[in-house]
N, C-alpha and C positions, 0 to 999 in steps of 0.2 A: 439505575437501569430500569427500563420498562419490562413488563412481564412477557417472556416469550410466548408466542402462540404454539410453537413447536420446537422441540429439541431432538437431536438424534445423532447417530454415528453412521457415516456413509462408508461402506467398504470400497476404497479406491486405491489402486496401485500398492496394495499390501498394507495400507493404513486403515485404521478405524478413525476417520476424520470427524471430529466433533463439530457440530454446527447448531446455531439457534436461529429461529425465524421470528421477527418482530413485525407486527403491522401487516397491512395488505396493500396491494397496488403493484406498480411496476417493480420488478426485482432490482435490488441494489446490493451488491456484495461489498462488505467492508473487511479489509485485510489489515491486520494489526502489525505493529512493529516487532522488533526482536525482543525476546525474553518475556515481556508481559503479553497479555492476550486481549480479549475483547473489552476488558474494563477500560482500556485506553479510549474507547468511544462513548464513555458514559455521558459526556456533555453533548455529543453529536447525535446520539441515537434518538432522543425525543424529537429533534428537528426533522429527521428523516422518516421516522416510523409513523408520523402522523398521516402521511400520504403514500407511503411506499411499503413494499415487502422487503424488509431489510434482513439480509442473511449474514450473520456473523460467524466467522470460522476460526477455529484454533489450528494454526499451521503445524506441520510436523514437529514433534517433540515439545510443543508449547501447550500450556494449559491442560485440557482434558484429552488431547490427542497424543497418545503414547508414541514414543520414538520407535523406529524400526532400523534394521541394519542397512542404512542408506545414508550417504552424506547429505547435508543440507545444501541444496542448490536452488537458485531462483527458478531454473527451468523445470526441475522436478516438481516444485511446489505449484508452479503455474499449471502443470499437467494435472495435479491433484484437484485444483479448482475447476478445471474444465470437466474432469470426471465427476466432480460433485454436482455441477450443473446438470450433467446428463442424468445422474442418479435422481435428482429432484425433478426431472422433466422440464427443465427451463432451457429454452432454445437460445436466449440472448438476455444479457443483463447489463446494467451499468455497473462499473467497478471502481471503487475508491480504495487505494492502498496508501498506508503511511509507513515511511522508513523501509524496513525489510519488506513489508507488505506492498510498498510502492514498487519495489523491484519485481516482486511477484506479479503485480498488476501489469507492469510494462511487458514482462515476458508472456503473460496471458494474451495481451493484445498482439504481440509479435508472433507467438506460436499458434494461437487459436483465435484469429481475428473474427471468425464467424460468430463467436459467443459474446463478444464485447460490443455493446452499443456505445455508451459514452465512458470515457476513461478519465479518472482524476488521480494524479500522482502528487502525493503530499510529502515534501521533505525527503526526496530520494534522488539519486543521481543515476544517469544512464551509463556513466563510466566512473571508475574508481578515482581517477585523477580530478574529478569534480569536487572532492572533499578537501578541506584544509589539511596541510601537512600534519598537524598535531592529531587530527582525527585518524588519518591513515596510520600514523605511528601507534595509536591506541588499537586499531584493528590488528596491526602486526603483532602486538603483545598479548592479545586476548587469549589465544590458545594456550600459551605458556602460563598465563595467569589464571587459567580456568579453575584449578584446585582451590586457590585462595578466594577468588571472586565467588565461585559456586558455593563454597562453604559459608561465606557471608550471607549470600542470598537465601541459603537454606534456613537461616535464622530470622528471616524477615517476614512481614505480613503476606508477601506474595507467596511464600512457601506454604503458609497456612491456607491460602486460597487454593493452591494447586499442590497438594502434598505428594502426589505421585511423580512429579517431575524430577528427573535426575539433573540437578542444576550444574554439576561439574561437567557432565557430558554435554549438556546443552551449550554451555559457554565454550567448550572445546570445539564443538561442531560449528558454532557461530564464528569462532576465530578462524577455523579452517575455511569457511565460506568467505569471510571478509578479507582475508589476506590475499585472495586470488585477484589478479588483475582482470579487468574486463572493460570493454568499450562497445556499447550497443548503438553508437551514434547513427550508423547507416540504417539499421533496422528501426530505430526510434523515429527517425525522420520519415520513414515510410508507413508508420502506423496510420491506418485508415479511419479509426474511430475519432470523433470529435474529442479533443483532449483539453484538460485544464491542469495547469501546474500551480501548486500552492507551496509557498515557502515562508518561513519566519524571516523577519528583517535582521535577525542575528542567527542565521542557520548554520548547519555543519557544512554546507556547500558554499563555495565562494561566489561572490557576485558575478565574476567572470563566467563561471559555469552556468549560473542561472540564465544569463543573457545568451550564452551559446545554445542552451536547450530551447529557449524561447525562439531564437532565430531559426532553429531547425524546424520549428512548427509554423514558420511563416511570420513570426512576430518581429518587431523592431526593424522593419524594412522601410517604412515610410509613414508619413502622416496619414491618418485615417479619413481625412476629408470632413467637411462640415457636417455631413449627414452620417458619418461613420461607415459609409458603404465600402471603404477601402481597408477597413481593419481586418486582421486575420480571423478565421473562424475559431482558432484556439484561443484560450484565455489564460491569463497569468494573474495570480494574486500574491501580494506580499503583505503578511499580517504584521502590523506594528506591535512593538513591545513584547515579542515572543522569541523563543529559541527553538532549536530542534527538539528539545526535551519537554517543552510544555505546550507546543503548538496545538495539538489536538485536545488538550485539556480545556480549551475554551470553545463555546458554541459558535464563535465567530467563523470558524472554518466551515461548519455545516451551513451557516447562514449565507456564506459566500458561494458555496458549492451548489446549494439547492436550486437557485435560479438557472445555473448552467445546466443542470440535469433536466430541468423542466422546460427549457427553451425549445422552440421548434427546431427540428434538425434542418440544416441547410439542404436545399434541393439541388444545388449545383455548385461547381467550383471545388476547392480543396476541402476535404472532410475535416482537416485539422482546424 
C-alpha cells in the first residue's frame, strides 16, 4: 500500500468512520467487500493514487470502524459515505465499490446521485437472484454459522490486522444482510452517473444476470457501428482467469477502470 497523506475518523450517523486519503487530484472513493477492508485494494491503489485523491473507507463494523447498534444495510452504509463526503468538503467524487462495497456504491448513486460523478461496480448484483443458487445458499447459512466462522477468522492474520473487530457479530450481521431479498433493477436502470460494470469470467453472479444488468444500462442492444458512435455510454469489462474472490487482487481491474474514469464525460444523450 502507498503511504496515506491523511487518515482520520469522521463522525457520521453515529459512527466513527475510518478513512485514509492517498494521492492528490480528482476524488475517488474505494469501497471494499465484506469482512476484509482496504487491503483488498493493495494492487489497485498505486494505479489510481498516481493521479487521483483516493479515499479508502472502512465500512460499518469493518476494520477500524467500530460497530454500532444498527443492522448492516446497503442503504445505511451509502448514507454514511454521503455524510463522509460532506465531512471532507467534497461535493462530488467518482466511486468504485467491490462486492459489498459495490452494493453500497449503487445505493449511493441511487440515494445521493448529486455526489456521484462516475460509478464503477465490481462483482456485485443489483438483485439477490443474480447470484448462483449455491452462493445464495451460503448467504442463507451465514448467520447461523457465524459463531463457527467468526471463531476461525479470529485466529487468522486478518484478526491480527484488525484486533478490535467482533468477528462473530460481523458475520451474523453480514448474514442478516445477505439473507434479505432485494431487487433494485428499476432504480439501477435510472442511475444518471456514467457507469462501468466489472466482473470476473467465473464470478459469483450468473452470465444471465451480467447481461441483464448490462442491457439495463443500454448495452447489448445493437452493433456499435464502424466508428463506435452507436455504442452505449456505459462500459462492461469481463476479466479473464479470475473469480469473485481474487478479482481485485490483480491490478488489471484498475488498469481497465482508469481510462473510464479519465474519459471525457458525454455532453448529450444517455449518461450511462
